[in-house]
N, C-alpha and C positions, 0 to 999 in steps of 0.2 A: 604207780603206773596205771592201775585200774581206775584210780580217782581221776587221773588226767584224761584217760579215754572217756570216762563217763561225763566229765565236764565238756569235752569236745562234742560228744554225742548230743548232750542237752543243748549246747550252743547251736548246733546244726538244726536240731528240731525246732528250737525257738525261732531261728532265722527263717527256716522253711515255712513255719506257720505264719510269720509276718509277711513273707513274700506271697503266700497264697491269698492273704487278705487283699492284696493289691492285684494279683494276676487273675484270680477267679472272676471278679466282676468284668474285667476287660475281655476275658475269654468268652463269658456268657454274652456280652454285648456283640462281639464279633460273630459268634455262631448264630445268635438270634437274628442278626442282620441278613443272614443267608437263608432264613426259613420263611415259609408262608406265614402270614399274620395269624391265622387261626390256630397254628400249632405252638406259638411262642408261649402263651399263658398256660396252655394245657401241659406242656412239657417243662415248664419253668422250675418246678420243685423236684425234678427227678434227674437221673443221670443223663437222660436224653437232652437236657439243656446244653450239654457239651458235645453232643454227637448229632449233627444235623442229618435227618433222614432224607431230606430233599434240599439240595443246594440250588439256589437261584440268585441271580443278580437283579431280579425285578425290583426289589426294595430300593436299590441304589438308583435305578432308572426312574422310579417314582419320585425320589427326592429331587432330581433335576427337573422332572416334569411339573411337580407341584410347587416348587419354590425356585427363586433365583439364587441357587447355591453358589455359583461361580462369582457373582457379585458380592455376596456376603464373605466368601473366602478371600477375595481380593481385598475387601475392606479390612478384615482382621489382619491379613498379611501386611498390608501397607501401614496400618496403625501400629501394630506390634513391631514391625521392622524399623519404623522411624523412631519409636521410643527406645528400642534396644541400641541401634546404631548411634543415635545422638546421645543417649545416656552413657554409653561406654566412653565417649570422648569427654563429655562434660564432667561426669563423676570421677573419672580417672585423673583428669587434670586438677580437679578440686582436691582430691585425696593427695596428690603429689605435692600440692601447695601446702597442705597441712602437715605432711610427713617430712618434707625436706626444706622448704623455704622458711626463712625467718622474717616475720613481719608483725607489726603491732596489732594486738587483739586476736592473734591466731588461736590461742588456747581457749579463749572465751567463745569465739565463734564455733570452734570444733565441739565444745561442750553443748552449745545450742543445737548443733547438727545431731549429736548423739541423743539429745532430749527429744528430737522430732521422731526418733525411732519408736518411741512408746506411744506416740499420738496416732490413734486409729483414723483411717480415712473417713469413717462415718462421722467423725467429729467436725470435719471441715467440708463435708459434701454439700450441705445446704448453703453455707456462705459462698462456696465456689460456684454452686448452681446459680445463685442470685447474681453473682458477678458476671457469669457467662451470659445470662439473660440480658443484663443491662448493656453489655457490650455487643449484643446481637450475634453471639458466636455459637448459639445452639444449632444442632443439626449440621455440624461441620466436622471435618477431620481435625482441624487445628485444636479444638477444645478437647478432643480425645487424646491429643498427643502432647502439646506444649506443657500443661501443668504437671506432667509426670516424667519429664526428662531427667530432672534433678531428683535424686533419691538418696535419703539419708543412709539407708542400709547398704546400698551399693557403695557409697563413699566410705563407709566404715570397712567394708570388705577390702576395697582397694588400699585404704590406709593401713590396715593390718598387714597386708602383703608388702607394701612399699617400705614400711618402717623396719622390716626385717631384712631388706636387701642390703648387701654390702655397699659401702660408699666409695670404695676405691676406684671403681670404674668411672663414677661421676667426677671424682676429684681429678682423675687423669684427663678426662675430657675437658674439664674447665681449664686445666693447665695448657691444653692444646688450643684454647680459645673458643670452645663450643659454647653456645648460648644455652639458656635454660630450656627453651623449646627444643633445640637440637638434641640436648641430652635426653629429654623426655621421649621424643619420637624415635631416636636412633638407639638408645640404650635401655631405657626403662621399659618401653612397650614390648620390644622383642624378647625381653627376659621375664615378662609378666603374662605370658600366654595362659597359664592355668587359671589365674584369677579373672582374666578377661573372659575366658570360656565359662567360668562359674557364674559370673555376674550376668553374662548374656543368657544363659539357660534359665537362671532364676527370674530374670526380668521377663523373658519370653513366656515362661510358665504363668507368671502373675497376670500379665496383660492379655495373653491369648485367651484366658478363661475369665477375664473381667466381665462382670455383668451389671453391677449396681450403677456405676457412672455412665456407661453407654446407654443403659435403659433410661436414665434421667435426662440425658441431653439429646438423644436421637428421636426424631419425629417420624420421618419417612424411611423407606428401605434403602435409599441411595447411599447413606453412610453407616448403615447398621452392620455391626460385626456379628460373628457367628453365635456367641452366647445369647444375644438378644434374639437373633433369628431363630435359633432352635426353640426358644421359649414361645415365640409366635407360631412356629411350625407345629408345636405340640397342641395348640388350640385350633388348628385347622381341621374342619370335618372332611372326611371321616377320620376317627382316631385309629391310626394304623401303627401298631407298635414296631412292626418290621421296618417301616420307613423311618421312624424316630431313631431306632437303633442304628440304621444305616447312616443317618445324619450324624449321630454321635461318633461312629467309627471314623468317618471322614474328618471330623473335627479333632479327634484325639490323635490321629495318625501323624500329623506333622510334629507334634510334641514328642512322641515316641522316637521318631526318626532323628530329631535334633539331639535328644539325650543319648541315643545309641552312637551317633557320630562323634559327639564331644564328651563321651562318658569318662574317658581316661583323664582329660584335662579338668573335667568338672570335679572328680574325686580328689585329684591332686590339689586343685585350687581351694576347695572347701577344707581339706585337711590342713594345708599349710596356713590358711587364714585362721583357722581355729587354734592351731598351736602357737602362732605368733601373736594372736590376739589375747 
């Protein structure tokens, strides 16, 4: 009994320590965004870093005054939203074809998709950049969206979930004369909400914070997303840490809200995909 309690206590301590590693920087960023700039570095190494002595929203007002934050926010929201929404449809339909349909070359093509999971983006960034330049697509929304709609990892997550779903409902629908598309949209999708939520959150996290590719293909601020914008904002004189932290808070907040809203489905989807995979 004591060994069990000790094991539970150690587990909670370990999990609490891991949670603190993620929560403490976010808390410091939020508190620092409410402080005057001159006190952020002075109080950074003490308990005062978590207790703002003087609360002010001036840093947030400065962000809107010194940069076109709303334009950058819209760009990130539009780019990420297009990738997520289009990717959910394309990747789920591809995964369903791999999991349920019988066609020649299916296994070979699926193995090629799995092989793409180990290929880092940096390996294809330069060829993709040259291709975008040749086609005249640089500094546009399309070059930040279209190449990333299809995703090997998302296909694998959908496939792992679909392959474990019972076939009886699909067989009954086929007996009633339902087409493959009707089965997918009317039966598969309503019963696969957890994996859709998981893929949506993971894709959103990936491309909301993407920096390398937008930095390579964007030239002006018109299509520049938030990660590139905050890097440019960091170089604007004068260097004001309060403004930078306020910019970071407004950039991180949508991600936190998305995870909180879909947390239950996200955990269920990842757990079920891992078990079935």
